[in-house]
C-alpha angles and dihedrals in degrees: 000000000000118000098248090053092047091049092048091049091049092050092045092053104033102040095064091048092052091043093051095045096045094043099045103033103021097040092229118155109264094239093050091046093052091046090051090054092051094044097052090049094049087056100044106029098068091047092049093048093050092046095049092049089066093057099049097085096050132075118304092247091057092049095050092045090051090044093052093046092046095049090048090051091047092053092050094047093047091049091050092046091051092059100073094034094051097034093248133135123240090240091058111102094219099080091047094048092044092049094047092047095045092050093046090052091048093048091051092048091048092049093050092046091050091051092048093047092047100246 
């Protein structure tokens, strides 16, 4: 999958998750919640894409280890970035749950898209 397609898919799947979670549970204005979802992904997605590209030529075990560590880091960074943007504290569970859920949805969508597109 090419990078622009991957980024678009990520934004299309994660932004609604962040918007719903921050609006309904966190009482954040819908526009601000959606902007927060886009912002955190614009920070983390290029770094994740670049990092994972370095693991694709090695053994499968190295790729999956790098993938797991990278996704974990992305979830943590996105949760922490959500806090100031959404007016939350790092000890609040909402940014962590929203980040984990959004990234799981995105990962599932990317996996399905990859299977459907033959790659």
